[in-house]
N, C-alpha and C positions, 0 to 999 in steps of 0.2 A: 887290881889289888892295891890296897893302901894299908897303912899301919894304924893301929888303935892309938889314940892320943894318951891313953892311960898306961897301957902295958907294952906298947911298941911291937906287938905281934902283928903279922900280916893277916888281914881279913878281907872279905869280899866287899865291894863298894856298896852293895845294896843292904848290908847288914845294919840293923838298928841297935842291936845289943851285942857287945863283944862276946864271943863264945868262950874266950879265955879268962877274962876278968869280970865280965858282967857289966861293964860300963855302958851307960846310956849314950849312944852316939847321935841321938836326934837333937840333943841340946847343943846349941852353937856356942863356941868359945868366942872370946872377944876378937881373936884373929879371924875366925870364920865369919863372924858378923861383919867385920871390916872388909873382908874380901868380897862378901856378897853385896855390900853397899857400893864398893868400887865397881863391881861388874854391872850393877844396875845403873850407876852413873854413866859408865861407858856406853851402855846400850841406849840410854836416853839421849846422850850427845850425838849418837849416830842416827837415830830414827826420828827425833823431833824435827830437825831441819828438813829432812826428806819429806816428812808428812806435811809440813807447812808449805813447801814448794808444790807438792801435789794438790793440796787443797786450794792454794792460790791459782794454780793452772786451771783446775776445774772451775773455780769461780769466774776466772777470766773467760774461759770457753763459754760458759752459760751466759755471762753478761754480753759477750760479743754476738752470739746468735739471737738473743732476745732483742737486742738493739737493731738487728737487721730486719726483723719482722714488724717492728713498731713503725707505723706510718708517719 
């Protein structure tokens, strides 16, 4: 449960329109947009280095075994 940003009544999380005041809850406010951007930035900071290490390890693995078979 969370509160409607217009009327401050408690509503379900999956609600797109407030049943009390009729506010459209799908439109992001500036605070909601900033929070979403911050969450995306944190996700990228966590996953991009990991993916780069995995891609580098896979590339090294392939390079190592290809060089073993070349006469």
